[in-house]
Backbone as CSV, one residue per row, in Angstrom:
resi,resn,N_x,N_y,N_z,CA_x,CA_y,CA_z,C_x,C_y,C_z
1,UNK,49.538,-16.495,48.471,50.531,-17.349,49.201,51.714,-17.559,48.310
2,UNK,52.850,-17.469,48.831,54.106,-17.664,48.001,54.720,-19.028,48.321
3,UNK,55.149,-19.667,47.288,55.838,-20.991,47.380,57.307,-20.749,47.559
4,UNK,57.843,-21.058,48.762,59.275,-20.823,49.053,60.146,-22.095,48.832
5,UNK,59.587,-23.141,48.286,60.326,-24.409,48.138,61.611,-24.252,47.388
6,UNK,61.665,-23.389,46.443,62.880,-23.150,45.618,63.613,-21.881,45.942
7,UNK,63.139,-21.131,46.939,63.796,-19.845,47.313,65.231,-20.117,47.788
8,UNK,66.120,-19.161,47.462,67.499,-19.209,47.882,67.751,-18.071,48.866
9,UNK,67.026,-16.931,48.663,67.210,-15.756,49.466,65.880,-15.150,49.737
10,UNK,65.655,-14.723,51.009,64.404,-14.116,51.414,64.759,-12.846,52.224
11,UNK,64.084,-11.765,51.867,64.216,-10.472,52.598,62.903,-10.186,53.248
12,UNK,62.941,-9.870,54.541,61.732,-9.594,55.302,61.843,-8.193,55.878
13,UNK,60.845,-7.408,55.544,60.838,-6.005,56.099,59.390,-5.823,56.722
14,UNK,59.156,-4.666,57.267,57.914,-4.483,58.018,57.039,-3.427,57.440
15,UNK,56.416,-2.889,58.373,56.438,-2.609,59.797,57.668,-3.121,60.485
16,UNK,57.448,-3.779,61.566,58.584,-4.342,62.344,58.440,-5.870,62.313
17,UNK,59.257,-6.581,61.556,59.127,-8.019,61.435,59.191,-8.785,62.768
18,UNK,59.931,-8.327,63.722,60.144,-9.078,64.952,58.861,-9.165,65.811
19,UNK,57.883,-8.414,65.471,56.585,-8.472,66.184,55.452,-9.012,65.366
20,UNK,55.747,-9.481,64.139,54.673,-9.940,63.277,54.534,-11.473,63.418
21,UNK,53.325,-11.924,63.772,53.093,-13.317,63.902,53.401,-14.147,62.650
22,UNK,53.231,-13.522,61.463,53.509,-14.186,60.206,54.977,-14.513,60.075
23,UNK,55.869,-13.709,60.650,57.307,-13.998,60.561,57.650,-15.273,61.375
24,UNK,57.017,-15.375,62.575,57.227,-16.537,63.456,56.751,-17.791,62.695
25,UNK,55.576,-17.661,62.104,54.973,-18.757,61.355,55.924,-19.209,60.180
26,UNK,56.356,-18.195,59.417,57.248,-18.468,58.307,58.559,-19.162,58.768
27,UNK,59.135,-18.684,59.811,60.414,-19.292,60.377,60.168,-20.766,60.818
28,UNK,59.084,-20.960,61.556,58.743,-22.299,61.963,58.493,-23.231,60.765
29,UNK,57.867,-22.717,59.745,57.584,-23.501,58.492,58.916,-23.888,57.875
30,UNK,59.870,-22.965,57.806,61.182,-23.213,57.243,61.909,-24.343,58.015
31,UNK,61.859,-24.220,59.315,62.518,-25.195,60.183,61.865,-26.601,59.981
32,UNK,60.524,-26.592,59.963,59.763,-27.869,59.764,60.141,-28.532,58.435
33,UNK,60.284,-27.682,57.386,60.571,-28.194,56.066,62.052,-28.391,55.778
34,UNK,62.886,-28.146,56.796,64.354,-28.277,56.611,64.980,-27.264,55.688
35,UNK,64.393,-26.043,55.672,64.851,-24.980,54.770,65.636,-23.899,55.603
36,UNK,66.469,-24.290,56.498,67.170,-23.331,57.350,68.483,-22.864,56.761
37,UNK,68.755,-23.288,55.478,69.933,-22.780,54.796,69.591,-21.632,53.831
38,UNK,68.370,-21.127,53.850,68.032,-19.939,53.082,68.909,-18.788,53.514
39,UNK,69.262,-17.905,52.564,69.887,-16.654,52.921,68.763,-15.735,53.395
40,UNK,68.672,-15.461,54.609,67.538,-14.736,55.243,68.024,-13.375,55.756
41,UNK,67.440,-12.293,55.229,67.853,-10.940,55.671,66.553,-10.297,56.274
42,UNK,66.660,-9.875,57.535,65.557,-9.230,58.178,65.889,-7.824,58.530
43,UNK,65.009,-6.877,58.047,65.179,-5.469,58.335,64.425,-5.201,59.626
44,UNK,65.122,-4.646,60.630,64.549,-4.494,61.963,65.120,-3.275,62.706
45,UNK,64.395,-2.857,63.715,65.001,-1.850,64.665,65.752,-2.596,65.749
46,UNK,65.543,-3.902,65.870,66.294,-4.774,66.852,65.895,-4.496,68.288
47,UNK,64.752,-3.911,68.547,64.365,-3.587,69.846,63.500,-4.709,70.506
48,UNK,62.545,-5.182,69.726,61.610,-6.155,70.257,61.794,-7.543,69.767
49,UNK,62.893,-8.141,70.175,63.250,-9.536,69.766,62.983,-10.438,70.992
50,UNK,61.966,-11.318,70.927,61.628,-12.112,72.059,62.590,-13.323,72.098
51,UNK,62.562,-13.986,73.247,63.306,-15.196,73.441,62.958,-16.294,72.464
52,UNK,61.627,-16.510,72.253,61.250,-17.492,71.205,61.826,-17.193,69.836
53,UNK,61.870,-15.886,69.485,62.410,-15.492,68.211,63.906,-15.696,68.152
54,UNK,64.646,-15.376,69.236,66.057,-15.676,69.289,66.287,-17.150,69.059
55,UNK,65.436,-17.970,69.696,65.581,-19.489,69.543,65.335,-19.885,68.091
56,UNK,64.367,-19.258,67.435,64.074,-19.602,66.032,65.337,-19.173,65.109
57,UNK,65.794,-18.002,65.374,66.937,-17.450,64.597,68.151,-18.405,64.670
58,UNK,68.367,-19.046,65.813,69.541,-19.925,65.989,69.512,-21.127,65.021
59,UNK,68.354,-21.431,64.446,68.230,-22.557,63.561,68.700,-22.264,62.104
60,UNK,68.908,-20.958,61.808,69.231,-20.612,60.443,70.754,-20.331,60.322
61,UNK,71.309,-20.786,59.181,72.757,-20.755,58.976,73.236,-19.523,58.209
62,UNK,72.354,-18.886,57.487,72.744,-17.692,56.668,71.802,-16.575,57.003
63,UNK,71.953,-16.029,58.183,71.040,-15.008,58.740,71.756,-13.652,58.760
64,UNK,71.051,-12.646,58.216,71.526,-11.255,58.210,70.464,-10.367,58.753
65,UNK,70.922,-9.359,59.456,69.996,-8.302,59.938,70.452,-6.922,59.448
66,UNK,69.479,-6.230,58.877,69.662,-4.795,58.502,69.014,-4.010,59.643
67,UNK,69.806,-3.380,60.444,69.331,-2.686,61.643,69.232,-1.184,61.426
68,UNK,68.121,-0.608,61.834,67.910,0.817,61.688,68.368,1.464,63.008
69,UNK,69.413,2.343,62.856,69.870,3.088,63.963,70.319,4.477,63.395
70,UNK,69.706,5.549,63.920,69.867,6.883,63.376,70.565,7.820,64.250
71,UNK,71.484,7.402,65.078,72.233,8.301,65.918,72.672,7.536,67.172
72,UNK,73.189,8.362,68.100,73.611,7.820,69.385,72.640,8.214,70.491
73,UNK,72.379,7.326,71.386,71.568,7.605,72.576,70.244,8.262,72.289
74,UNK,70.047,9.425,72.858,68.723,10.131,72.823,68.451,10.572,71.372
75,UNK,69.509,10.886,70.606,69.262,11.275,69.221,68.585,10.119,68.443
76,UNK,69.071,8.920,68.611,68.483,7.744,67.973,67.007,7.567,68.512
77,UNK,66.822,7.726,69.788,65.479,7.509,70.390,64.498,8.580,69.915
78,UNK,64.999,9.789,69.637,64.111,10.799,69.111,63.779,10.495,67.623
79,UNK,64.813,10.218,66.891,64.629,9.964,65.431,63.756,8.738,65.248
80,UNK,63.953,7.687,65.994,63.185,6.440,65.888,62.313,6.313,67.180
81,UNK,61.316,7.120,67.283,60.508,7.260,68.476,60.076,5.879,69.010
82,UNK,60.306,5.668,70.319,59.919,4.430,70.971,61.068,3.441,71.052
83,UNK,62.242,3.809,70.522,63.433,2.960,70.576,64.039,3.001,71.941
84,UNK,64.519,1.894,72.415,65.338,1.808,73.648,66.739,1.471,73.154
85,UNK,67.621,2.433,73.019,68.909,2.267,72.443,69.748,1.206,73.152
86,UNK,69.696,1.230,74.472,70.523,0.212,75.218,70.048,-1.221,74.872
87,UNK,68.738,-1.352,74.860,68.204,-2.745,74.502,68.540,-3.079,73.050
88,UNK,68.472,-2.096,72.157,68.821,-2.343,70.752,70.277,-2.799,70.665
89,UNK,71.182,-2.086,71.309,72.577,-2.484,71.242,72.763,-3.882,71.767
90,UNK,72.176,-4.218,72.898,72.318,-5.483,73.502,71.795,-6.596,72.476
91,UNK,70.645,-6.376,71.900,70.112,-7.352,71.008,70.961,-7.516,69.748
92,UNK,71.534,-6.440,69.210,72.361,-6.501,68.039,73.582,-7.369,68.297
93,UNK,74.245,-7.108,69.456,75.403,-7.848,69.814,75.039,-9.358,69.951
94,UNK,73.871,-9.596,70.585,73.444,-10.977,70.760,73.215,-11.667,69.417
95,UNK,72.609,-10.986,68.488,72.374,-11.568,67.126,73.733,-11.875,66.516
96,UNK,74.630,-10.919,66.603,76.011,-11.182,66.012,76.708,-12.348,66.695
97,UNK,76.647,-12.373,68.038,77.308,-13.446,68.821,76.686,-14.792,68.497
98,UNK,75.429,-14.805,68.065,74.783,-16.121,67.646,75.054,-16.448,66.166
99,UNK,75.933,-15.644,65.556,76.384,-15.998,64.164,75.725,-15.229,63.054
100,UNK,74.841,-14.310,63.301,74.200,-13.518,62.276,75.119,-12.389,61.800
101,UNK,74.981,-12.039,60.512,75.647,-10.898,60.002,74.816,-9.644,60.254
102,UNK,75.530,-8.528,60.435,74.884,-7.280,60.796,75.326,-6.155,59.873
103,UNK,74.368,-5.428,59.420,74.677,-4.142,58.813,73.622,-3.117,59.179
104,UNK,73.959,-1.857,59.100,73.118,-0.743,59.633,72.706,0.137,58.495
105,UNK,71.534,0.689,58.664,71.067,1.819,57.837,70.871,3.011,58.833
106,UNK,71.604,4.052,58.518,71.503,5.307,59.240,70.793,6.296,58.264
107,UNK,69.635,6.758,58.681,68.866,7.729,57.845,69.095,9.123,58.401
108,UNK,69.803,9.879,57.579,70.168,11.224,57.959,69.036,12.225,57.645
109,UNK,68.753,13.060,58.654,67.698,14.063,58.567,68.075,15.320,59.192
110,UNK,67.222,16.300,59.170,67.423,17.592,59.864,67.554,17.362,61.355
111,UNK,67.011,16.238,61.864,67.058,16.018,63.371,68.310,15.308,63.829
112,UNK,69.080,14.712,62.953,70.226,13.977,63.438,71.519,14.272,62.659
113,UNK,71.511,15.175,61.725,72.702,15.469,60.944,73.837,15.997,61.856
114,UNK,73.461,16.708,62.911,74.481,17.197,63.847,75.148,16.090,64.607
115,UNK,74.612,14.881,64.525,75.120,13.757,65.340,75.806,12.689,64.455
116,UNK,75.943,12.923,63.164,76.411,11.903,62.228,77.887,11.529,62.548
117,UNK,78.704,12.497,62.896,80.103,12.196,63.198,80.183,11.286,64.437
118,UNK,79.485,11.675,65.507,79.474,10.818,66.729,78.884,9.403,66.407
119,UNK,77.886,9.405,65.601,77.238,8.128,65.226,78.195,7.187,64.484
120,UNK,78.936,7.755,63.518,79.847,6.941,62.740,81.010,6.474,63.547
121,UNK,81.492,7.255,64.490,82.530,6.752,65.414,81.976,5.694,66.382
122,UNK,80.709,5.879,66.805,80.079,4.884,67.660,79.998,3.573,66.922
123,UNK,79.580,3.576,65.623,79.516,2.333,64.865,80.881,1.720,64.779
124,UNK,81.957,2.484,64.560,83.279,1.954,64.511,83.673,1.264,65.790
125,UNK,83.354,1.824,66.896,83.836,1.302,68.179,82.901,0.200,68.686
126,UNK,81.596,0.355,68.580,80.632,-0.570,69.154,80.403,-1.760,68.267
127,UNK,80.371,-1.516,66.915,80.050,-2.600,65.991,81.137,-2.644,64.872
128,UNK,82.360,-2.973,65.206,83.393,-2.972,64.131,83.206,-4.093,63.099
129,UNK,82.358,-5.021,63.406,82.088,-6.102,62.467,81.007,-5.806,61.431
130,UNK,80.367,-4.622,61.549,79.233,-4.260,60.703,79.536,-3.283,59.675
131,UNK,78.782,-3.290,58.587,78.869,-2.245,57.612,77.735,-1.198,57.843
132,UNK,77.916,-0.044,57.364,77.013,1.064,57.572,76.535,1.580,56.214
133,UNK,75.275,1.820,56.030,74.736,2.489,54.881,74.033,3.722,55.313
134,UNK,74.366,4.845,54.695,73.729,6.105,55.020,72.708,6.436,53.929
135,UNK,71.522,6.805,54.345,70.540,7.272,53.396,70.066,8.672,53.858
136,UNK,69.416,9.425,52.989,68.833,10.678,53.354,67.336,10.426,53.632
137,UNK,66.803,11.113,54.648,65.377,11.032,54.898,64.633,11.593,53.698
138,UNK,65.154,12.615,53.122,64.602,13.163,51.880,65.651,14.117,51.342
139,UNK,65.337,14.764,50.280,66.311,15.656,49.650,65.978,17.102,49.834
140,UNK,66.588,18.016,49.101,66.571,19.471,49.370,65.194,20.079,49.603
141,UNK,64.205,19.641,48.983,62.910,20.314,48.986,61.963,19.882,50.060
142,UNK,62.374,19.117,51.000,61.526,18.566,52.003,61.978,19.031,53.423
143,UNK,61.099,19.149,54.348,61.409,19.617,55.651,62.362,18.679,56.418
144,UNK,62.306,17.398,56.148,63.183,16.418,56.845,64.586,16.387,56.273
145,UNK,64.857,17.020,55.202,66.128,16.931,54.518,67.296,17.287,55.447
146,UNK,68.392,16.494,55.422,69.564,16.880,56.217,70.300,18.102,55.627
147,UNK,69.847,18.578,54.469,70.494,19.765,53.840,69.836,21.049,54.312
148,UNK,68.874,20.966,55.274,68.140,22.116,55.665,68.536,22.782,57.017
149,UNK,69.601,22.372,57.625,70.007,22.916,58.906,70.616,24.278,58.824
150,UNK,70.250,25.213,59.606,70.885,26.565,59.547,72.226,26.725,60.259
151,UNK,72.537,25.805,61.222,73.778,25.900,62.038,74.949,25.230,61.330
152,UNK,75.448,25.880,60.321,76.490,25.340,59.466,77.702,24.897,60.221
153,UNK,78.237,25.664,61.152,79.504,25.345,61.852,79.304,23.990,62.585
154,UNK,78.230,23.868,63.286,77.935,22.570,64.009,77.891,21.411,63.065
155,UNK,77.229,21.583,61.944,77.107,20.487,60.951,78.458,20.144,60.387
156,UNK,79.177,21.164,59.937,80.554,20.936,59.372,81.445,20.209,60.365
157,UNK,81.394,20.568,61.604,82.214,19.871,62.610,81.814,18.401,62.720
158,UNK,80.508,18.101,62.676,80.034,16.734,62.745,80.454,15.950,61.503
159,UNK,80.334,16.592,60.374,80.715,15.954,59.103,82.208,15.703,59.011
160,UNK,83.038,16.628,59.546,84.508,16.422,59.583,84.831,15.184,60.474
161,UNK,84.129,15.112,61.553,84.289,13.962,62.470,83.899,12.633,61.760
162,UNK,82.760,12.735,60.976,82.315,11.548,60.220,83.413,11.102,59.220
163,UNK,84.017,12.096,58.589,85.042,11.789,57.601,86.318,11.155,58.227
164,UNK,86.453,11.197,59.506,87.613,10.597,60.167,87.259,9.212,60.713
165,UNK,86.070,8.721,60.445,85.668,7.361,60.938,86.067,6.296,59.948
166,UNK,86.136,5.089,60.408,86.397,3.974,59.555,85.205,3.672,58.624
167,UNK,84.054,3.826,59.142,82.852,3.471,58.306,82.592,4.521,57.236
168,UNK,83.242,5.649,57.296,83.176,6.589,56.132,83.686,5.965,54.925
169,UNK,84.611,5.078,55.048,85.274,4.431,53.915,84.611,3.069,53.466
170,UNK,83.495,2.769,54.009,82.760,1.521,53.610,82.163,1.789,52.247
171,UNK,82.951,1.781,51.262,82.539,2.089,49.867,81.395,1.193,49.405
172,UNK,81.382,-0.060,49.852,80.363,-0.983,49.372,78.937,-0.566,49.838
173,UNK,78.875,0.257,50.859,77.575,0.690,51.353,77.279,2.149,51.065
174,UNK,78.197,2.862,50.442,77.894,4.184,49.984,77.987,5.294,51.019
175,UNK,78.650,5.113,52.136,78.763,6.160,53.198,79.509,7.402,52.684
176,UNK,80.607,7.199,52.076,81.488,8.276,51.656,80.800,9.320,50.736
177,UNK,80.163,8.882,49.624,79.555,9.853,48.757,78.445,10.672,49.405
178,UNK,77.665,10.083,50.313,76.642,10.851,50.969,77.174,11.841,51.950
179,UNK,78.140,11.462,52.750,78.755,12.389,53.675,79.437,13.490,52.914
180,UNK,80.123,13.172,51.822,80.784,14.162,51.000,79.748,15.180,50.405
181,UNK,78.624,14.716,49.968,77.617,15.601,49.400,77.110,16.606,50.484
182,UNK,76.891,16.054,51.661,76.487,16.957,52.764,77.641,17.950,53.122
183,UNK,78.807,17.483,53.190,79.932,18.322,53.507,80.074,19.472,52.418
184,UNK,79.968,19.072,51.173,80.098,20.064,50.057,78.972,21.095,50.210
185,UNK,77.751,20.638,50.499,76.645,21.587,50.633,76.861,22.598,51.789
186,UNK,77.300,22.108,52.963,77.483,22.994,54.064,78.692,23.850,54.007
187,UNK,79.744,23.362,53.310,80.947,24.113,53.188,80.853,25.283,52.210
188,UNK,79.814,25.316,51.372,79.518,26.384,50.403,78.831,27.554,51.014
189,UNK,78.143,27.341,52.195,77.346,28.409,52.843,78.250,29.467,53.434
């Protein structure tokens, strides 16, 4: 058991924290103890947020969500199996409209690298208030690596589109170097 009486910042990750009874219990305990000024960051897919959980979140003044979204529409739903993208988008806007900060993690892999340009423009348009962090599912020697696609022209086109997005320049989250590394890899082929 962890004593949170002196905590200033708490990060919650999963599985999926929004379905974990322990998270509900923790939030209720914080509210009961008057600790709603914690800087609370929750890593989530933002799909399964219940009404009671939205009500609990409203009690916190420094709430952030790191949302996993790996593409647009069906690409996201394939990459993150079981995701309902429309519900995810609705919930993320609702969290933001209730005062929470939002940032995204986009995990680039062999399955979604062709969609990175569309995804980054989607983030620009749909979530202009959020920052984007791009990670690789794995690197060169793994089957999931975004460096393993054979269709170079399609990938280069998507990466060029990514480089024209606003979130490409979110230096604080590292989007530019990762997109540039992928672009350099595919432009050499």
